C-alpha positions as CSV (number, residue, x, y, z in Angstrom):
1,M,-82.9,-120.1,-109.3
2,N,-84.1,-120.2,-112.8
3,H,-81.0,-121.6,-114.7
4,Y,-81.0,-121.5,-118.7
5,E,-78.0,-122.4,-121.3
6,F,-77.7,-121.1,-124.5
7,Q,-74.6,-122.7,-127.2
8,L,-73.5,-119.5,-129.4
9,D,-71.6,-119.8,-132.2
10,N,-70.2,-117.7,-132.8
11,D,-70.0,-113.6,-132.6
12,E,-73.0,-112.2,-134.3
13,Q,-75.1,-114.7,-132.6
14,M,-73.1,-113.4,-129.8
15,V,-74.6,-109.7,-130.0
16,A,-77.7,-110.9,-131.4
17,F,-78.5,-113.1,-128.3
18,G,-77.0,-109.0,-126.6
19,E,-79.7,-107.5,-127.6
20,R,-82.7,-110.1,-127.2
21,L,-81.4,-110.1,-124.1
22,G,-81.1,-106.3,-124.0
23,H,-85.0,-106.1,-125.0
24,V,-85.8,-108.1,-121.9
25,L,-84.0,-105.3,-120.2
26,A,-85.6,-103.2,-121.2
27,A,-89.2,-104.4,-120.7
28,C,-87.9,-104.1,-117.0
29,E,-89.1,-101.6,-114.2
30,G,-87.1,-100.8,-111.2
31,A,-82.9,-101.3,-111.5
32,M,-81.3,-104.0,-113.0
33,S,-77.8,-105.6,-112.2
34,V,-76.0,-107.7,-114.9
35,Y,-72.8,-109.4,-113.8
36,L,-71.4,-110.8,-117.1
37,Q,-68.4,-113.4,-116.5
38,G,-65.9,-115.2,-117.5
39,D,-62.4,-115.3,-118.6
40,L,-60.4,-112.6,-121.3
41,G,-61.9,-113.1,-124.6
42,A,-64.8,-114.6,-123.9
43,G,-67.4,-111.9,-125.1
44,K,-68.2,-110.2,-121.9
45,T,-68.1,-107.0,-124.7
46,T,-69.6,-108.9,-127.4
47,L,-72.7,-109.7,-125.8
48,S,-72.9,-105.7,-124.0
49,R,-72.4,-104.6,-127.8
50,G,-75.5,-106.1,-128.0
51,I,-77.7,-105.4,-125.1
52,L,-76.8,-101.7,-126.0
53,R,-78.3,-102.0,-129.6
54,A,-81.8,-103.6,-128.6
55,F,-81.8,-100.1,-126.4
56,G,-80.4,-98.2,-129.7
57,H,-76.8,-97.4,-129.4
58,T,-75.9,-97.9,-132.9
59,G,-71.9,-96.9,-131.9
60,A,-68.4,-99.0,-131.2
61,V,-69.1,-100.6,-127.5
62,K,-65.2,-100.6,-125.6
63,S,-64.5,-102.4,-122.4
64,P,-64.2,-99.5,-120.0
65,T,-61.7,-101.6,-118.2
66,Y,-58.8,-98.7,-117.8
67,T,-62.5,-96.6,-117.1
68,L,-63.9,-98.7,-114.9
69,V,-67.3,-97.9,-116.0
70,E,-68.9,-96.1,-119.4
71,P,-72.2,-94.4,-119.1
72,Y,-75.2,-95.0,-122.0
73,E,-78.1,-92.7,-121.5
74,F,-81.3,-93.6,-124.0
75,G,-84.2,-91.2,-122.9
76,G,-85.0,-91.2,-119.4
77,R,-83.4,-95.1,-118.5
78,K,-79.6,-94.9,-118.3
79,L,-76.9,-97.7,-118.4
80,F,-73.8,-98.0,-117.3
81,H,-71.4,-100.7,-118.3
82,F,-68.9,-101.4,-115.8
83,D,-65.1,-103.9,-116.4
84,L,-63.9,-104.2,-113.2
85,Y,-60.8,-105.9,-114.5
86,R,-58.0,-103.5,-113.0
87,L,-59.8,-102.8,-109.5
88,G,-57.6,-103.0,-107.1
89,D,-59.4,-103.4,-104.4
90,P,-63.8,-103.6,-104.0
91,E,-62.8,-99.7,-101.8
92,E,-62.0,-97.7,-105.1
93,L,-65.7,-98.8,-105.6
94,E,-67.0,-96.4,-103.0
95,Y,-64.7,-93.5,-104.0
96,M,-67.0,-93.4,-107.4
97,G,-70.1,-92.9,-105.6
98,I,-70.9,-97.2,-106.7
99,R,-74.6,-97.2,-105.1
100,D,-75.6,-93.5,-106.6
101,Y,-75.2,-96.0,-110.4
102,F,-78.0,-98.8,-108.6
103,V,-81.3,-97.2,-108.3
104,A,-83.9,-97.5,-110.5
105,P,-84.7,-96.6,-113.5
106,N,-80.9,-97.6,-114.4
107,I,-79.2,-100.5,-115.6
108,C,-75.8,-102.6,-114.6
109,L,-73.7,-103.9,-116.8
110,I,-70.9,-105.1,-115.3
111,E,-67.8,-107.2,-116.0
112,W,-65.6,-108.9,-113.3
113,P,-68.2,-108.3,-111.1
114,E,-66.3,-111.4,-108.4
115,R,-63.8,-108.0,-108.1
116,G,-66.1,-105.7,-106.2
117,F,-68.3,-108.4,-104.5
118,S,-68.0,-106.6,-101.2
119,L,-69.7,-103.6,-102.6
120,L,-72.1,-104.7,-105.6
121,P,-75.9,-105.8,-104.9
122,T,-76.8,-109.4,-105.4
123,A,-77.2,-109.8,-109.4
124,D,-81.1,-109.2,-111.1
125,I,-79.4,-111.4,-114.3
126,A,-75.7,-113.4,-113.5
127,L,-74.5,-114.7,-117.6
128,Q,-71.1,-117.5,-117.6
129,I,-69.5,-116.6,-120.6
130,R,-67.2,-119.7,-121.7
131,Q,-65.5,-120.3,-124.3
132,A,-66.6,-123.3,-126.5
133,P,-64.9,-126.3,-129.3
134,V,-66.9,-123.8,-131.0
135,G,-68.8,-120.2,-130.5
136,R,-69.1,-120.0,-126.9
137,H,-71.6,-121.5,-123.8
138,I,-73.5,-119.7,-121.9
139,L,-74.9,-120.4,-118.5
140,L,-77.7,-117.4,-117.2
141,Q,-78.7,-117.2,-113.6
142,T,-81.9,-115.0,-112.2
143,Q,-84.6,-115.7,-110.1
144,L,-86.5,-113.6,-113.1
145,S,-88.5,-115.8,-115.6
146,L,-86.9,-114.7,-118.7
147,V,-88.6,-115.4,-122.6
148,I,-85.0,-114.7,-124.5
């Protein structure tokens, strides 16, 4: 397992980091799952905004807290942004056909993955975001060799 650590001082750096990560994801083939873990307000959705920018998205990015998933399409590639914070029971994921999202060449960004671990695939990239005295600290874990 490869471990990378980053210190980001503000939201602009968080979005820029997300953009760099988005370019890495765009270059990967096959299905990709990215776990975004951290407390409320840690910056998971801000990071997702940067990832989506790398694919060309210019609109607003909101956390799909009530809808559970927000789909985006870029050419032949689909990106699904999940927020499982309000998930009452992991079995709810079965009703929405969760397995159908994790197929090539889709990319799935999953906020609060611990709420659905039993039904989610293993993360290709897992990010733990923590608030620091200034900005955010990110621990990234992956089996991939990354240059971010």
